C-alpha positions in Angstrom: 23.7 46.7 -31.7 23.3 49.5 -29.1 21.4 47.2 -26.8 24.4 44.8 -26.9 26.7 47.7 -26.1 24.6 48.8 -23.2 24.2 45.2 -21.8 28.0 44.8 -22.0 28.5 48.1 -20.2 26.1 47.1 -17.4 28.0 43.8 -17.0 31.4 45.6 -17.0 30.1 48.1 -14.4 28.8 45.3 -12.2 32.2 43.6 -12.3 34.1 46.8 -11.7 31.9 47.7 -8.7 32.6 44.2 -7.2 35.6 45.7 -5.6 38.0 42.8 -6.1 41.7 43.5 -6.7 41.6 41.4 -9.8 39.6 44.2 -11.5 42.9 46.0 -11.8 44.1 43.6 -14.5 40.7 42.8 -16.0 40.2 44.0 -19.5 36.5 44.4 -18.7 37.1 47.1 -16.1 39.2 49.1 -18.6 36.5 48.7 -21.3 33.8 49.8 -18.8 35.8 52.9 -18.0 36.1 53.8 -21.7 32.3 53.2 -22.3 31.5 55.4 -19.3 33.9 58.1 -20.6 32.3 58.2 -24.0 28.8 58.4 -22.4 29.9 61.3 -20.1 31.7 62.9 -23.1 28.4 62.9 -25.2 26.5 64.1 -22.2 29.0 66.9 -21.5 28.9 68.3 -25.1 25.1 68.1 -25.0 24.7 69.9 -21.6 27.8 72.1 -22.0 29.2 70.7 -18.8 32.4 68.5 -18.8 32.8 68.3 -15.0 31.2 64.9 -14.7 34.1 63.5 -16.8 36.3 63.7 -13.8 34.6 60.5 -12.6 36.6 58.5 -15.2 39.3 60.9 -16.5 42.1 62.9 -14.9 41.4 66.6 -14.4 43.9 67.4 -17.2 42.0 65.2 -19.7 38.7 66.6 -18.7 40.1 70.2 -19.1 41.2 69.4 -22.7 37.6 68.5 -23.5 36.3 71.5 -21.7 38.5 73.7 -23.9 37.1 72.0 -27.1 33.5 72.4 -25.8 34.2 76.1 -25.0 35.7 76.7 -28.5 32.5 75.3 -30.1 30.5 77.6 -27.7 32.5 80.6 -28.9 31.2 79.7 -32.3 27.7 79.7 -30.8 27.3 75.9 -31.4 27.1 72.9 -29.3 27.6 69.2 -30.3 25.1 66.4 -29.9 27.0 63.1 -30.4 26.0 59.5 -30.3 28.4 56.5 -30.1 26.8 54.0 -32.5 29.4 51.2 -32.2 32.7 50.5 -30.5 35.1 47.7 -31.2 38.0 47.1 -28.7 40.8 46.3 -31.1 43.6 45.9 -28.5 43.9 46.0 -24.7 47.3 45.8 -23.1 48.7 46.2 -19.6 52.3 47.4 -19.9 52.4 47.8 -16.1 50.0 46.6 -13.4 48.7 50.1 -13.0 48.6 51.1 -16.7 46.6 50.1 -19.7 46.6 51.0 -23.3 43.5 50.4 -25.4 42.9 50.8 -29.1 39.3 51.1 -30.4 37.4 51.6 -33.6 34.4 53.8 -32.9 31.4 54.8 -35.1 29.8 58.2 -34.1 27.1 60.5 -35.3 27.6 64.2 -34.7 25.2 67.1 -35.0 26.3 70.7 -34.4 23.4 72.8 -33.1 23.0 76.6 -32.9 22.9 77.2 -29.2 20.3 80.0 -29.3 17.8 78.4 -31.8 18.6 74.7 -31.6 18.8 74.7 -35.4 21.0 72.1 -37.0 24.2 73.7 -38.4 26.2 70.6 -39.4 25.7 66.9 -39.3 28.1 63.9 -39.8 26.8 60.3 -39.8 28.8 57.1 -39.3 32.1 58.8 -38.7 34.7 56.2 -37.8 37.5 57.0 -35.4 40.5 54.9 -34.5 41.4 55.8 -31.0 44.0 55.0 -28.4 43.3 55.5 -24.7 45.9 55.6 -21.9 44.6 54.6 -18.5 46.0 54.5 -15.0 44.8 52.6 -12.0 44.4 55.2 -9.3 42.7 54.9 -5.9 41.0 51.6 -6.7 39.7 52.4 -10.2 40.8 53.1 -13.8 41.0 56.7 -15.1 41.8 57.9 -18.6 44.7 60.2 -18.7 45.4 60.4 -22.4 43.3 60.1 -25.6 44.8 60.0 -29.0 43.0 60.0 -32.3 44.9 57.6 -34.6 42.7 58.2 -37.6 39.2 59.0 -38.7 37.0 58.8 -41.8 33.5 59.8 -42.8 31.0 57.4 -44.2 31.5 56.3 -47.7 28.7 57.5 -50.0 
């Protein structure tokens, strides 16, 4: 499953880097931005550095995530997260330079003690329903708003 997600991401990135104006209204370019955002988000929590998120998110959105990461750090933990699956439920373009995307995502989370690396908490197969607001700025899509519509842990 993850191989398919990565292959799709590579295709989307290749299309997005093509530089054609049609990418502005292409669902693939928007999906690629969300995939890259989630990868940078995971990397940011793992490395305790959210700055790379500004590649695909507004500074305001990246700052919100920085504050969450810092709050975890104040509790002396960091998060290691893995996106296991993503389904793009709905992609719309209310305006040529705006997109709204609804996803269903399955994540694994592990909270680790920063000093010892010891596992403090773990959640497997947590499903989020998310909505992303994107804007087309300077030739590429950026995420300016992320809303959690719902979430549920794995059924046991």
